[in-house]
N, C-alpha and C positions, 0 to 999 in steps of 0.2 A: 662543702662548697659554700655554705652560708657563713662558715667561720671566717673565710677569706674575704667575704663581701663587706666592704666598709661603706656605710651610708654616705659619709662625707665624700669619699672617692667617687662613688656612683653619681652623686649630685654634681661634682665637678665635671665628670665626663658628659653627663646629660646636658648641662649648660654649655659646655664646649661644643658639643654636637649641634645643638640648636643655634648657637651663635655662628658657627661655621656655615650652616646652611643659609642663614639670613645674609651673611656677608657674600656668599657665592651668588645667591639670587639677586641681591642688590647690585653686585658688580656686573652680572650678566645683563640685567635690565638697563643699567646705566650705560654700559658700553654699546648695547644694541641701539639705544636712543641716540647716543653721541654719534655713532657711525651713520645711522640711518638719516638723521636730520642735518648733521653738520659736516661730516666728511664726504659721504657719497651722495648726499641729497636725494635719496630715493624715497622720500616721504610719499604717502598715498597721493595719487595724482588729483583726486577730487579737491584737495586743499589748494591746489594751484589754479583752479578753474574760476576765472572771473565770469560775471554774467555776460551773455551775448550782447554785442554792441548794436543798437538799432538804428544807426545813422551812418552816413557816408554813402558809398556806392551800393552797398548791400549789407544785409545782416552778417556780422562776423560770427563765425562759430566759436565756441569756447576753445581755448588753446592751452597747452601745458606751459607752465612757467613763463608767463608773459613778461616782456620787458617793462619794468616799472615806468620808465619814461613814456612809453607808448600809451599806457593806461592813463597816466596823468595828463598827457596831451589830449586823449579822447575825452577825459572829464572836462578839461578846459574848453574844448570844442563844443561839447554838449551844453555847458553853461553859457557860452557865447551865443549859440543858436537860440537858446531860450530867451536871452536878453534882447536879441534883435527884433523879436516880435513878428518875424516873417513866416512863422510856422502855423499850420492849422492846429486846432485844439487837440486833435488826435495825435499828431506828431509831437506836440508839446507834452502831452500826457505820457506818450511812449518814452520820450527822452527823460522825463522826470522819474518815471518808474525805473528806468535803467540806472539813473544817478543814485536813486535810493538803494537799488540792488548792489550797485558797485560800492557804495559807502558801507553797506552792511557786510559785503564780502571783505573789504579792507579791514573792518573791525574784527571780523571773524578770524582773519589771518593773524592779526595781532594777538587775539585771545589764544589761538592755537600755539603761537610761538611762546607765549607766557606759560601755557600748560606744559609744554615740552621742557622749558627751563625749570618749572616747579618739580616736574618728575625727576629731572637730573639732580636737583637739590635734595629731594627726598632720598634718592639712592645714595648720594654722597654722605648725607647725615646718617643713614642706616649703617653704612660701612664704618664711618667714624665712631659710632657708638658701639657696634657689635664686634668690631675687630679687636679692640682692647679687651672687651669682655671675654672673647674667645681665647686670646693669648694669655690672659691672666688665669682663667680657669684651667686651661690645658696645661699650663706651666705647673700649677699647684697639683693637678691630678697626676702628672708624670712624676712629680717630686715625691708625692706621698706613697 
């Protein structure tokens, strides 16, 4: 059995095997992310929860996937209310806290989108690097 075992051929098969698994896992992770965030948009719901809105008729509960226009309108309303000076200090503080929470939430959303894009780029680069390595090593292993 050892007479037929060629070290170079074994090396080529081992590198092919490892490269194939990296390509498969990268493809799976990339496709999962692509479908979850961009096709079906079923990302975890906590990402889409803005802070509760403390003004208007009553406190609004957080809601999934809010309309961006509504949140921008609420932010403008809050800014205008603070500027009028007709609020008590407690109301003013509450609205300012909400504005800070809202701006932090918007920034967090942008950071999350960037992390998702970075993950997709990592997966694409892994596939681009390891797929040729797999094809090259597997071709020469089969040839020898």
